[in-house]
Residue frames as qw, qx, qy, qz and C-alpha x, y, z in Angstrom:
[[0.001, 0.891, 0.453, -0.007, -0.01, 0.00, 0.00],
 [0.475, 0.243, 0.021, 0.846, 1.71, 3.21, -1.25],
 [0.135, -0.600, -0.396, 0.682, 1.28, 6.48, 0.55],
 [0.350, 0.839, 0.391, 0.144, -0.60, 9.16, -1.35],
 [0.402, -0.452, 0.140, 0.784, 1.59, 11.93, -2.78],
 [0.455, 0.825, 0.313, 0.118, 1.53, 14.75, -5.35],
 [0.437, -0.384, 0.162, 0.797, 3.89, 17.24, -6.88],
 [0.361, 0.871, 0.250, -0.221, 3.25, 20.36, -8.90],
 [0.605, -0.011, 0.396, 0.690, 5.36, 20.92, -12.02],
 [0.193, 0.862, 0.109, -0.456, 5.62, 24.36, -13.56],
 [0.581, 0.126, 0.517, 0.616, 6.54, 24.64, -17.22],
 [0.082, 0.281, 0.262, 0.920, 6.44, 28.30, -18.19],
 [0.413, -0.188, 0.091, -0.886, 2.88, 29.50, -17.68],
 [0.764, -0.136, -0.519, -0.358, 1.55, 25.98, -17.44],
 [0.342, -0.415, 0.695, -0.477, 1.00, 24.24, -14.12],
 [0.759, 0.020, -0.586, -0.283, 0.59, 20.49, -13.86],
 [0.537, -0.463, 0.576, -0.406, -0.11, 18.42, -10.75],
 [0.589, 0.227, -0.762, -0.143, 0.99, 14.79, -10.77],
 [0.735, -0.405, 0.287, -0.461, -0.71, 12.39, -8.39],
 [0.506, 0.326, -0.797, 0.049, 0.96, 9.19, -7.26],
 [0.025, -0.114, 0.864, -0.489, 0.39, 6.38, -4.79],
 [0.229, -0.468, -0.845, -0.120, -2.87, 5.08, -3.33],
 [0.187, -0.238, 0.120, -0.946, -5.41, 7.77, -2.53],
 [0.560, -0.415, -0.701, -0.154, -7.53, 5.95, 0.07],
 [0.497, -0.797, -0.065, -0.336, -8.77, 6.76, 3.54],
 [0.867, -0.433, 0.019, 0.245, -5.82, 4.81, 5.02],
 [0.704, 0.049, 0.164, 0.689, -3.05, 6.46, 2.96],
 [0.176, 0.868, 0.251, 0.392, -4.25, 10.04, 2.54],
 [0.546, -0.287, -0.287, 0.733, -2.81, 11.58, 5.70],
 [0.060, -0.699, -0.145, 0.698, -2.30, 15.32, 5.27],
 [0.294, 0.012, 0.616, 0.731, -2.17, 15.15, 1.49],
 [0.088, 0.692, 0.686, 0.207, -5.80, 16.07, 1.02],
 [0.152, -0.921, -0.205, 0.295, -5.55, 19.37, 2.87],
 [0.401, -0.500, 0.373, 0.671, -2.15, 20.09, 1.34],
 [0.312, 0.248, 0.689, 0.605, -3.31, 19.52, -2.25],
 [0.030, 0.846, 0.521, 0.105, -6.36, 21.76, -1.77],
 [0.274, -0.856, -0.012, 0.439, -4.20, 24.53, -0.33],
 [0.426, -0.287, 0.534, 0.671, -1.62, 24.21, -3.14],
 [0.226, 0.365, 0.718, 0.548, -4.21, 24.29, -5.91],
 [0.007, 0.771, 0.535, -0.346, -6.36, 27.06, -4.43],
 [0.020, -0.775, 0.086, 0.626, -4.45, 29.86, -6.11],
 [0.302, -0.111, 0.734, 0.598, -3.88, 28.23, -9.49],
 [0.410, 0.320, -0.134, -0.844, -5.91, 29.24, -12.47],
 [0.842, 0.262, 0.227, -0.414, -8.23, 27.38, -14.82],
 [0.647, 0.587, -0.465, -0.142, -5.33, 26.12, -17.02],
 [0.464, -0.493, 0.715, -0.173, -4.23, 23.47, -14.50],
 [0.684, 0.265, -0.629, -0.258, -3.17, 20.11, -15.96],
 [0.743, -0.385, 0.439, -0.327, -3.48, 16.81, -14.18],
 [0.466, 0.406, -0.779, -0.107, -1.30, 13.72, -14.52],
 [0.811, -0.285, 0.274, -0.431, -2.85, 10.49, -13.25],
 [0.742, 0.377, -0.554, -0.039, -0.30, 8.04, -14.70],
 [0.283, 0.296, -0.788, 0.459, 1.25, 7.34, -11.27],
 [0.568, -0.274, 0.273, -0.727, -2.08, 7.05, -9.42],
 [0.116, 0.050, -0.990, 0.057, -2.82, 3.74, -7.75],
 [0.208, -0.503, -0.838, -0.033, -5.94, 2.72, -5.89],
 [0.139, -0.212, 0.073, -0.965, -8.61, 5.29, -5.08],
 [0.105, -0.488, -0.852, 0.158, -11.63, 5.12, -2.81],
 [0.029, -0.848, -0.454, -0.273, -14.41, 7.61, -2.13],
 [0.433, -0.803, -0.059, 0.404, -12.27, 9.53, 0.41],
 [0.476, -0.225, 0.409, 0.745, -9.51, 10.01, -2.19],
 [0.206, 0.515, 0.597, 0.579, -11.93, 10.98, -4.92],
 [0.212, -0.902, -0.375, 0.027, -13.59, 13.47, -2.56],
 [0.461, -0.651, 0.121, 0.591, -10.19, 15.06, -1.78],
 [0.409, 0.054, 0.522, 0.746, -9.33, 15.35, -5.48],
 [0.075, 0.687, 0.568, 0.447, -12.63, 16.93, -6.46],
 [0.297, -0.894, -0.257, 0.213, -12.51, 19.41, -3.59],
 [0.480, -0.463, 0.251, 0.702, -9.04, 20.51, -4.75],
 [0.104, 0.357, -0.463, -0.804, -9.76, 20.98, -8.46],
 [0.650, 0.311, 0.600, -0.349, -13.21, 19.78, -9.62],
 [0.646, 0.689, -0.064, -0.323, -13.01, 20.72, -13.32],
 [0.243, 0.665, -0.699, -0.102, -9.40, 19.65, -13.89],
 [0.342, -0.214, 0.895, -0.192, -9.74, 16.35, -11.97],
 [0.697, 0.382, 0.477, -0.374, -13.02, 15.49, -13.73],
 [0.603, 0.707, -0.249, -0.271, -11.56, 16.13, -17.21],
 [0.089, 0.565, -0.821, -0.005, -8.40, 14.09, -16.47],
 [0.468, -0.062, 0.838, -0.275, -10.33, 11.19, -15.08],
 [0.732, 0.504, 0.255, -0.381, -12.72, 11.13, -17.99],
 [0.528, 0.717, -0.415, -0.185, -9.76, 10.92, -20.36],
 [0.266, 0.509, -0.805, 0.150, -7.46, 8.50, -18.52],
 [0.026, 0.010, -0.934, 0.356, -9.34, 6.64, -15.78],
 [0.468, -0.318, -0.487, -0.665, -13.01, 5.77, -16.54],
 [0.587, -0.396, -0.685, 0.169, -13.24, 3.92, -13.21],
 [0.277, -0.251, -0.358, 0.855, -12.15, 7.04, -11.34],
 [0.188, -0.170, -0.307, -0.917, -14.66, 9.07, -13.39],
 [0.563, -0.439, -0.628, -0.310, -17.50, 6.88, -12.08],
 [0.522, -0.385, -0.548, 0.528, -16.20, 7.36, -8.53],
 [0.084, -0.026, -0.048, 0.995, -16.20, 11.16, -9.08],
 [0.376, -0.331, -0.492, -0.712, -19.81, 10.93, -10.19],
 [0.591, -0.431, -0.674, 0.098, -20.58, 9.19, -6.89],
 [0.456, -0.454, -0.386, 0.661, -19.02, 11.77, -4.60],
 [0.188, 0.284, 0.207, 0.917, -19.67, 14.94, -6.67],
 [0.359, -0.714, -0.424, -0.425, -23.11, 15.71, -5.06],
 [0.650, -0.608, -0.278, 0.362, -21.42, 15.77, -1.62],
 [0.481, -0.085, 0.070, 0.870, -18.74, 18.16, -2.90],
 [0.017, -0.474, -0.373, -0.797, -21.31, 20.46, -4.54],
 [0.489, -0.738, -0.437, -0.159, -23.45, 20.50, -1.42],
 [0.620, -0.508, -0.168, 0.574, -20.46, 21.52, 0.73],
 [0.336, 0.111, 0.204, 0.913, -19.49, 24.24, -1.68],
 [0.224, -0.650, -0.451, -0.570, -23.04, 25.59, -1.60],
 [0.589, -0.727, -0.331, 0.120, -22.98, 25.66, 2.22],
 [0.615, -0.256, -0.036, 0.745, -19.57, 27.25, 2.22],
 [0.185, 0.430, 0.283, 0.837, -20.83, 30.20, 0.17],
 [0.080, 0.035, 0.425, -0.901, -23.01, 31.17, 3.12],
 [0.059, 0.526, 0.847, -0.048, -26.68, 31.19, 3.92],
 [0.125, 0.754, 0.254, -0.592, -27.29, 34.74, 2.88],
 [0.046, -0.369, 0.511, 0.775, -27.51, 36.63, -0.32],
 [0.667, 0.374, -0.010, -0.645, -29.83, 36.62, -3.31],
 [0.475, 0.372, -0.760, -0.242, -28.01, 33.74, -5.04],
 [0.009, 0.053, -0.944, 0.325, -28.54, 31.47, -2.08],
 [0.496, 0.280, 0.413, -0.710, -32.24, 32.46, -1.96],
 [0.655, 0.430, -0.337, -0.522, -32.67, 31.49, -5.63],
 [0.307, 0.290, -0.906, 0.007, -30.76, 28.26, -4.96],
 [0.240, 0.089, 0.821, -0.511, -33.18, 27.32, -2.12],
 [0.609, 0.386, 0.165, -0.673, -36.18, 28.18, -4.26],
 [0.563, 0.434, -0.598, -0.369, -34.84, 26.12, -7.20],
 [0.137, 0.156, -0.963, 0.172, -34.11, 23.10, -4.98],
 [0.405, 0.196, 0.642, -0.621, -37.56, 23.37, -3.43],
 [0.663, 0.441, -0.124, -0.593, -39.21, 23.46, -6.88],
 [0.443, 0.376, -0.798, -0.157, -37.07, 20.49, -8.02],
 [0.056, -0.042, 0.922, -0.380, -37.92, 18.50, -4.84],
 [0.545, 0.309, 0.381, -0.680, -41.60, 19.27, -5.30],
 [0.645, 0.447, -0.396, -0.477, -41.46, 18.02, -8.90],
 [0.291, 0.277, -0.915, 0.046, -39.65, 14.86, -7.84],
 [0.265, 0.074, 0.783, -0.558, -42.17, 14.23, -5.10],
 [0.637, 0.371, 0.116, -0.665, -45.09, 14.75, -7.48],
 [0.578, 0.414, -0.635, -0.303, -43.53, 12.42, -10.07],
 [0.104, 0.170, -0.941, 0.272, -42.86, 9.81, -7.38],
 [0.461, 0.185, 0.577, -0.648, -46.45, 10.06, -6.21],
 [0.712, 0.397, -0.158, -0.557, -47.80, 9.49, -9.73],
 [0.446, 0.344, -0.822, -0.078, -45.48, 6.49, -10.31],
 [0.085, -0.048, 0.890, -0.446, -46.45, 4.99, -6.97],
 [0.574, 0.273, 0.298, -0.712, -50.13, 5.63, -7.75],
 [0.673, 0.386, -0.464, -0.427, -49.81, 3.72, -11.00],
 [0.286, 0.237, -0.917, 0.148, -48.19, 0.80, -9.23],
 [0.290, 0.083, 0.724, -0.621, -50.97, 0.73, -6.63],
 [0.674, 0.327, 0.011, -0.662, -53.72, 0.83, -9.27],
 [0.570, 0.359, -0.705, -0.224, -52.05, -2.00, -11.12],
 [0.116, 0.125, -0.920, 0.354, -51.74, -4.06, -7.92],
 [0.478, 0.170, 0.489, -0.710, -55.38, -3.35, -7.01],
 [0.697, 0.347, -0.314, -0.544, -56.41, -4.64, -10.41],
 [0.438, 0.246, -0.864, 0.042, -54.47, -7.86, -9.80],
 [0.122, -0.016, 0.798, -0.590, -56.02, -8.20, -6.34],
 [0.605, 0.242, 0.222, -0.726, -59.56, -7.75, -7.68],
 [0.693, 0.342, -0.507, -0.382, -58.98, -10.28, -10.46],
 [0.678, 0.050, -0.715, 0.166, -57.46, -12.79, -8.04],
 [0.495, -0.704, 0.088, -0.502, -59.01, -12.30, -4.58],
 [0.942, -0.284, -0.142, 0.109, -57.30, -15.42, -3.28],
 [0.651, 0.311, -0.219, 0.657, -53.94, -13.56, -3.52],
 [0.210, -0.771, 0.071, -0.598, -55.06, -10.91, -1.06],
 [0.385, 0.085, -0.738, 0.548, -53.38, -11.18, 2.32],
 [0.448, -0.648, -0.453, -0.417, -56.47, -11.28, 4.49],
 [0.646, -0.502, -0.400, 0.414, -54.76, -11.34, 7.90],
 [0.331, -0.117, -0.039, 0.935, -52.90, -8.02, 7.36],
 [0.154, -0.430, -0.425, -0.782, -56.10, -6.61, 5.83],
 [0.548, -0.654, -0.503, -0.138, -58.21, -7.39, 8.90],
 [0.593, -0.387, -0.269, 0.652, -55.45, -6.16, 11.20],
 [0.188, 0.094, 0.144, 0.967, -55.25, -2.85, 9.28],
 [0.332, -0.561, -0.492, -0.577, -59.06, -2.51, 9.41],
 [0.618, -0.620, -0.453, 0.172, -58.94, -2.92, 13.17],
 [0.548, -0.339, -0.127, 0.754, -55.94, -0.66, 13.85],
 [0.138, 0.024, 0.249, 0.958, -56.65, 2.08, 11.28],
 [0.325, -0.393, -0.505, -0.696, -60.48, 1.94, 11.36],
 [0.596, -0.581, -0.541, -0.121, -62.22, 0.50, 14.36],
 [0.570, -0.361, -0.355, 0.647, -59.72, 1.93, 16.86],
 [0.164, 0.103, 0.082, 0.978, -60.26, 5.40, 15.42],
 [0.235, -0.631, -0.641, -0.369, -64.05, 5.45, 16.08],
 [0.393, -0.706, -0.452, 0.377, -63.90, 7.08, 19.53],
 [0.283, -0.399, 0.066, 0.870, -61.73, 10.07, 18.54],
 [0.020, 0.207, 0.581, 0.787, -63.64, 10.58, 15.31],
 [0.276, -0.665, -0.677, -0.153, -67.02, 10.48, 17.06],
 [0.390, -0.657, -0.323, 0.559, -65.88, 12.88, 19.77],
 [0.242, -0.237, 0.232, 0.912, -64.36, 15.38, 17.36],
 [0.080, -0.315, -0.621, -0.713, -67.33, 15.43, 15.02],
 [0.310, -0.685, -0.650, 0.108, -69.72, 15.72, 17.93],
 [0.292, -0.637, -0.163, 0.695, -68.00, 18.92, 19.01],
 [0.146, -0.031, 0.465, 0.873, -67.73, 20.19, 15.45],
 [0.164, -0.546, -0.709, -0.416, -71.51, 19.79, 15.03],
 [0.353, -0.724, -0.476, 0.352, -72.03, 21.48, 18.40],
 [0.290, -0.412, 0.100, 0.858, -69.81, 24.44, 17.41],
 [0.026, 0.198, 0.588, 0.784, -71.53, 24.86, 14.02],
 [0.264, -0.667, -0.674, -0.178, -74.94, 24.84, 15.77],
 [0.381, -0.657, -0.313, 0.571, -73.75, 27.32, 18.42],
 [0.194, -0.220, 0.271, 0.917, -72.33, 29.75, 15.84],
 [0.093, -0.356, -0.688, -0.626, -75.46, 29.34, 13.67],
 [0.298, -0.694, -0.644, 0.122, -77.75, 29.90, 16.68],
 [0.285, -0.596, -0.160, 0.733, -76.09, 33.15, 17.70],
 [0.090, -0.139, 0.442, 0.882, -75.99, 34.50, 14.12],
 [0.160, -0.354, -0.748, -0.537, -79.41, 33.37, 12.90],
 [0.257, -0.641, -0.663, 0.288, -81.22, 34.25, 16.11],
 [0.154, -0.475, -0.053, 0.865, -80.08, 37.84, 15.69],
 [0.137, 0.065, -0.546, -0.824, -81.78, 37.77, 12.27],
 [0.626, 0.079, 0.288, -0.720, -84.94, 36.18, 13.58],
 [0.835, 0.264, -0.344, -0.340, -84.47, 32.91, 11.68],
 [0.308, -0.539, 0.762, -0.187, -82.96, 30.65, 14.27],
 [0.881, 0.107, 0.389, -0.248, -84.91, 27.70, 12.91],
 [0.715, 0.641, -0.277, -0.036, -82.48, 27.59, 9.98],
 [0.272, -0.651, 0.700, -0.107, -79.83, 26.32, 12.41],
 [0.829, 0.036, 0.543, -0.128, -81.16, 22.83, 11.61],
 [0.758, 0.647, 0.077, 0.034, -80.53, 23.25, 7.95],
 [0.138, 0.861, -0.474, 0.119, -77.04, 24.74, 8.61],
 [0.534, -0.444, 0.708, -0.132, -76.02, 21.80, 10.80],
 [0.857, 0.237, 0.448, -0.089, -77.44, 19.21, 8.41],
 [0.672, 0.734, -0.068, 0.074, -75.75, 20.54, 5.27],
 [0.022, 0.829, -0.537, 0.154, -72.41, 21.37, 6.93],
 [0.558, -0.395, 0.720, -0.117, -72.02, 18.03, 8.67],
 [0.846, 0.266, 0.458, -0.052, -73.38, 15.80, 5.91],
 [0.641, 0.763, 0.008, 0.077, -71.75, 17.54, 3.03],
 [0.365, 0.765, -0.394, 0.355, -68.37, 18.72, 4.38],
 [0.254, -0.680, 0.566, -0.391, -67.37, 18.39, 8.00],
 [0.921, -0.177, 0.288, -0.194, -68.25, 14.71, 8.49],
 [0.915, 0.318, 0.019, 0.248, -65.90, 13.48, 5.76],
 [0.331, 0.791, -0.279, 0.432, -63.34, 16.28, 6.09],
 [0.401, -0.691, 0.485, -0.356, -62.68, 15.99, 9.81],
 [0.949, -0.133, 0.283, -0.042, -62.63, 12.19, 9.59],
 [0.812, 0.499, -0.058, 0.295, -60.08, 12.29, 6.79],
 [0.098, 0.803, -0.384, 0.445, -57.86, 14.76, 8.62],
 [0.675, -0.536, 0.431, -0.269, -57.95, 12.64, 11.79],
 [0.968, 0.088, 0.219, 0.083, -57.05, 9.53, 9.76],
 [0.577, 0.716, -0.215, 0.329, -54.27, 11.41, 8.02],
 [0.134, -0.743, 0.509, -0.414, -52.65, 12.18, 11.39],
 [0.727, -0.346, 0.519, -0.286, -53.40, 8.79, 12.84],
 [0.922, 0.171, 0.349, -0.007, -53.36, 6.17, 10.09],
 [0.609, 0.754, -0.168, 0.179, -51.03, 7.76, 7.50],
 [0.094, -0.771, 0.572, -0.265, -48.37, 8.24, 10.16],
 [0.770, -0.272, 0.547, -0.185, -48.93, 4.73, 11.42],
 [0.897, 0.416, 0.140, 0.047, -48.55, 3.22, 7.94],
 [0.417, 0.798, -0.354, 0.252, -45.35, 5.23, 7.28],
 [0.335, -0.667, 0.603, -0.281, -43.88, 4.24, 10.63],
 [0.884, -0.075, 0.438, -0.146, -44.71, 0.56, 10.27],
 [0.847, 0.499, 0.072, 0.166, -43.37, 0.18, 6.78],
 [0.209, 0.859, -0.373, 0.282, -40.42, 2.47, 7.51],
 [0.567, -0.561, 0.573, -0.187, -39.41, 0.31, 10.44],
 [0.922, 0.156, 0.352, 0.040, -39.48, -2.72, 8.17],
 [0.611, 0.744, -0.139, 0.233, -37.23, -0.88, 5.69],
 [0.121, -0.818, 0.495, -0.266, -34.78, -0.03, 8.43],
 [0.691, -0.337, 0.625, -0.135, -34.68, -3.62, 9.63],
 [0.147, 0.390, -0.780, -0.466, -34.18, -4.79, 6.01],
 [0.528, 0.204, 0.780, -0.268, -37.36, -6.83, 6.14],
 [0.611, 0.678, 0.074, -0.402, -38.48, -5.44, 2.80],
 [0.226, 0.643, -0.692, -0.237, -35.14, -6.51, 1.30],
 [0.289, -0.122, 0.944, -0.103, -35.72, -10.01, 2.59],
 [0.619, 0.467, 0.492, -0.396, -39.18, -9.99, 0.98],
 [0.506, 0.724, -0.292, -0.366, -37.68, -9.04, -2.37],
 [0.007, 0.454, -0.886, -0.093, -35.13, -11.86, -2.05],
 [0.405, 0.139, 0.874, -0.229, -38.02, -14.29, -1.40],
 [0.035, 0.217, 0.726, 0.651, -39.84, -12.96, -4.49],
 [0.051, -0.695, -0.677, 0.237, -42.61, -11.21, -2.57],
 [0.172, 0.579, 0.250, 0.757, -43.91, -8.01, -4.13],
 [0.209, -0.200, -0.518, 0.805, -43.83, -5.30, -1.42],
 [0.330, -0.066, -0.147, -0.930, -46.73, -3.42, -3.02],
 [0.655, -0.226, -0.602, -0.397, -48.95, -6.50, -2.87],
 [0.604, -0.227, -0.692, 0.324, -47.82, -7.47, 0.64],
 [0.305, -0.279, -0.422, 0.807, -47.62, -4.13, 2.41],
 [0.116, 0.086, -0.101, -0.984, -49.61, -1.54, 0.47],
 [0.399, -0.219, -0.649, -0.609, -52.70, -3.29, -0.90],
 [0.413, -0.450, -0.764, 0.208, -53.96, -4.60, 2.48],
 [0.178, -0.392, -0.334, 0.839, -53.74, -1.06, 3.96],
 [0.192, 0.050, -0.321, -0.926, -55.44, 0.56, 0.96],
 [0.446, -0.323, -0.748, -0.370, -58.30, -1.96, 1.00],
 [0.350, -0.426, -0.682, 0.480, -58.62, -1.56, 4.77],
 [0.011, -0.306, -0.131, 0.943, -59.02, 2.23, 4.36],
 [0.300, -0.090, -0.547, -0.776, -61.48, 1.77, 1.50],
 [0.444, -0.397, -0.797, -0.100, -63.66, -0.43, 3.65],
 [0.390, -0.473, -0.573, 0.544, -63.45, 1.52, 6.90],
 [0.115, -0.044, 0.017, 0.992, -63.50, 5.09, 5.69],
 [0.354, -0.368, -0.454, -0.730, -67.22, 5.16, 4.62],
 [0.594, -0.509, -0.619, 0.064, -68.18, 3.53, 7.92],
 [0.421, -0.327, -0.323, 0.782, -66.23, 6.08, 9.91],
 [0.038, -0.132, -0.216, -0.967, -67.67, 8.94, 7.86],
 [0.478, -0.485, -0.590, -0.432, -71.20, 7.61, 8.57],
 [0.579, -0.502, -0.513, 0.387, -70.41, 7.49, 12.33],
 [0.292, -0.125, -0.085, 0.944, -68.97, 11.00, 12.08],
 [0.206, -0.340, -0.390, -0.830, -72.13, 12.35, 10.45],
 [0.565, -0.561, -0.592, -0.123, -74.32, 10.85, 13.17],
 [0.542, -0.406, -0.362, 0.641, -72.10, 12.30, 15.90],
 [0.157, 0.056, 0.102, 0.981, -72.09, 15.76, 14.25],
 [0.361, -0.461, -0.487, -0.648, -75.82, 15.85, 13.92],
 [0.617, -0.545, -0.550, 0.140, -76.22, 14.78, 17.52],
 [0.426, -0.211, -0.201, 0.857, -73.90, 17.62, 18.60],
 [0.091, -0.207, -0.253, -0.941, -75.98, 20.11, 16.68],
 [0.503, -0.512, -0.603, -0.349, -79.17, 18.63, 18.12],
 [0.558, -0.475, -0.499, 0.462, -78.00, 18.99, 21.73],
 [0.223, -0.139, -0.062, 0.963, -76.93, 22.60, 21.25],
 [0.256, -0.302, -0.439, -0.807, -80.21, 23.45, 19.48],
 [0.563, -0.523, -0.636, -0.075, -82.18, 21.74, 22.23],
 [0.505, -0.447, -0.399, 0.622, -80.29, 23.63, 24.96],
 [0.189, -0.173, 0.052, 0.965, -80.03, 27.07, 23.29],
 [0.292, -0.066, -0.365, -0.882, -83.27, 27.25, 21.34],
 [0.508, 0.061, 0.667, -0.542, -85.46, 24.81, 23.30],
 [0.623, 0.324, -0.455, -0.548, -85.89, 22.93, 20.05],
 [0.828, -0.176, 0.465, -0.259, -87.18, 19.42, 20.66],
 [0.309, -0.304, 0.825, 0.362, -85.40, 16.48, 19.07],
 [0.485, 0.473, 0.735, 0.040, -88.59, 15.55, 17.18],
 [0.292, 0.913, 0.122, -0.256, -88.88, 19.00, 15.71],
 [0.175, -0.701, 0.562, 0.403, -85.14, 18.97, 14.88],
 [0.374, -0.059, 0.866, 0.326, -85.35, 15.76, 12.90],
 [0.427, 0.677, 0.596, -0.065, -88.62, 16.70, 11.21],
 [0.153, 0.921, -0.106, -0.341, -87.14, 20.04, 10.15],
 [0.234, -0.525, 0.711, 0.405, -84.01, 18.31, 8.88],
 [0.482, 0.258, 0.825, 0.143, -86.11, 15.80, 6.91],
 [0.362, 0.823, 0.415, -0.138, -87.97, 18.67, 5.23],
 [0.130, 0.961, -0.146, -0.198, -85.13, 21.06, 4.48],
 [0.211, -0.632, 0.703, 0.251, -81.97, 18.92, 4.07],
 [0.822, 0.371, -0.263, -0.342, -81.92, 16.84, 0.90],
 [0.927, -0.218, 0.292, 0.094, -80.53, 13.28, 0.96],
 [0.730, 0.609, -0.083, 0.299, -78.14, 14.29, -1.83],
 [0.078, -0.851, 0.419, -0.305, -75.95, 16.06, 0.74],
 [0.793, -0.390, 0.460, -0.086, -75.44, 12.75, 2.47],
 [0.901, 0.290, 0.260, 0.192, -74.44, 11.03, -0.75],
 [0.397, 0.843, -0.196, 0.305, -72.13, 13.92, -1.77],
 [0.353, -0.751, 0.517, -0.211, -70.28, 13.59, 1.53],
 [0.849, -0.182, 0.496, -0.017, -70.06, 9.82, 1.21],
 [0.791, 0.597, 0.042, 0.129, -68.86, 10.01, -2.40],
 [0.160, 0.859, -0.435, 0.219, -65.64, 11.70, -1.17],
 [0.724, -0.541, 0.409, -0.128, -64.80, 8.97, 1.30],
 [0.946, 0.096, 0.226, 0.211, -63.27, 6.34, -1.04],
 [0.547, 0.722, -0.101, 0.411, -61.08, 8.83, -2.86],
 [0.208, -0.826, 0.372, -0.369, -59.74, 10.33, 0.37],
 [0.880, -0.357, 0.310, -0.054, -59.21, 6.85, 1.86],
 [0.879, 0.324, 0.083, 0.339, -56.97, 5.88, -1.09],
 [0.279, 0.815, -0.206, 0.464, -55.03, 9.17, -0.88],
 [0.507, -0.729, 0.364, -0.282, -54.39, 8.76, 2.86],
 [0.938, -0.161, 0.294, 0.084, -53.25, 5.14, 2.54],
 [0.767, 0.514, 0.028, 0.384, -51.02, 5.86, -0.45],
 [0.038, 0.873, -0.283, 0.396, -49.35, 8.82, 1.27],
 [0.648, -0.615, 0.417, -0.167, -48.49, 6.75, 4.34],
 [0.941, 0.028, 0.300, 0.156, -47.34, 3.68, 2.44],
 [0.628, 0.701, -0.037, 0.335, -45.29, 5.63, -0.15],
 [0.038, -0.841, 0.390, -0.372, -43.33, 7.55, 2.45],
 [0.800, -0.436, 0.400, -0.098, -42.86, 4.40, 4.49],
 [0.914, 0.242, 0.215, 0.246, -41.28, 2.71, 1.49],
 [0.425, 0.802, -0.124, 0.400, -39.05, 5.75, 0.96],
 [0.565, -0.791, 0.233, -0.035, -37.42, 5.48, 4.41],
 [0.501, 0.603, -0.592, 0.186, -33.65, 4.98, 4.39],
 [0.751, -0.080, -0.612, 0.235, -31.58, 3.20, 6.99],
 [0.257, 0.084, -0.486, 0.831, -31.52, 5.83, 9.72],
 [0.104, -0.586, -0.703, 0.390, -33.96, 7.13, 12.32],
 [0.033, 0.463, -0.001, -0.886, -33.81, 10.68, 10.98],
 [0.201, 0.018, -0.685, -0.700, -35.15, 9.51, 7.64],
 [0.200, -0.427, -0.882, 0.013, -37.95, 7.66, 9.42],
 [0.066, -0.609, -0.471, 0.635, -39.04, 10.75, 11.30],
 [0.074, 0.347, -0.294, -0.888, -38.84, 12.93, 8.23],
 [0.218, -0.093, -0.804, -0.546, -40.93, 10.56, 6.14],
 [0.144, -0.522, -0.809, 0.230, -43.58, 10.09, 8.85],
 [0.002, -0.565, -0.210, 0.798, -43.92, 13.89, 9.06],
 [0.146, 0.246, -0.524, -0.802, -44.08, 14.23, 5.29],
 [0.119, -0.297, -0.919, -0.230, -46.76, 11.50, 5.10],
 [0.057, -0.643, -0.627, 0.436, -49.04, 13.41, 7.49],
 [0.035, 0.552, -0.059, -0.831, -48.43, 16.81, 5.84],
 [0.129, 0.147, -0.696, -0.691, -48.94, 15.51, 2.32],
 [0.074, -0.405, -0.910, -0.054, -52.04, 13.52, 3.28],
 [0.011, 0.686, 0.458, -0.565, -53.66, 16.61, 4.82],
 [0.046, 0.454, -0.326, -0.828, -52.65, 18.67, 1.78],
 [0.108, -0.075, -0.854, -0.504, -54.18, 16.17, -0.62],
 [0.036, -0.537, -0.813, 0.222, -57.37, 15.97, 1.49],
 [0.075, 0.671, 0.207, -0.708, -57.90, 19.73, 1.38],
 [0.079, 0.340, -0.555, -0.756, -57.08, 19.86, -2.35],
 [0.101, -0.214, -0.912, -0.334, -59.46, 17.05, -3.28],
 [0.001, 0.618, 0.689, -0.380, -62.19, 18.47, -1.10],
 [0.121, 0.594, -0.065, -0.793, -61.86, 21.84, -2.90],
 [0.113, 0.150, -0.756, -0.627, -61.97, 20.03, -6.27],
 [0.041, -0.398, -0.917, -0.004, -65.09, 18.12, -5.24],
 [0.057, 0.647, 0.413, -0.638, -66.71, 21.37, -4.11],
 [0.137, 0.458, -0.363, -0.800, -66.01, 22.98, -7.50],
 [0.101, -0.039, -0.901, -0.420, -67.27, 19.91, -9.43],
 [0.041, -0.512, -0.836, 0.193, -70.50, 19.65, -7.44],
 [0.093, 0.628, 0.188, -0.749, -71.07, 23.41, -7.76],
 [0.170, 0.309, -0.573, -0.740, -70.75, 23.17, -11.54],
 [0.193, -0.199, -0.922, -0.269, -73.20, 20.24, -11.51],
 [0.426, -0.383, -0.025, -0.819, -75.64, 22.25, -9.33],
 [0.710, -0.277, -0.647, 0.011, -75.62, 19.63, -6.62]]
């Protein structure tokens, strides 16, 4: 194992650096810092001689690129294709360090952050579309061959992501219905039309709040759970073992959770609607002395059943979006805990974003259809 070395040869105005020995983490020593300091003041016409260069690992390639990125890259491309591939591997780390070294202020850095954010958003959107296509294909296979569905994980996901969420969903929607009725009572009573509180509660809960609050709760509860479960499997290399055994991770991990959300979401939305209406009923009974019989009769007369079906029609779409967000980010976890935490957070944030976006799209569509 030869120690890394270099020497700079000057021929007139030309400067050439000749590298020799093995440039590895065990043989670098102080050569990396010395080379960078020696080449810092040289111009763009620097030549590089790699004829005496021995073995190189990522540490050596990193040291070379930090010293003279352009010259080292051109010399490696001409003389050492293997070294050129190694440069491609470590170049992102060098560029990231150079960006950080330029400081966190200034207009250029601001544009750099904006550009990276736009690129990351585009990559995330493209990844979501690709993953959505894989899930749709896997769902088609599962529907054609129901015997291939993993029923035990499906039932477990229905229990953990659906049945266990009933108490929190019922309580939250009960108070949402009560708040809507309370606000409506104070506002409409001042106008002398307090009886319209029933219609306000019925339309708001059946059409919007029942499905929206349920979806947001499941985004924070189930999407994060899916991402954490699958991410832990990725960290423990269980998904790698599945691939070695020939098990499709989409079929084994994603489809049971998507089907569980598809089954449980409408049931949870129905329970949420009942709870919201009961919350509005109790507030109307206490604030307006409106009897439950009158409340339900008034709702039957003024609130069309179409509002119920409009709310229920959103449930399957939102269920798929929530499950896909959690599973996709779970499968994107790397081998460290920081990646797991980041992906769990992103799963919740993106699930809530998609819920709000799809709810707004549904509102526009139904408005255009006069529903």
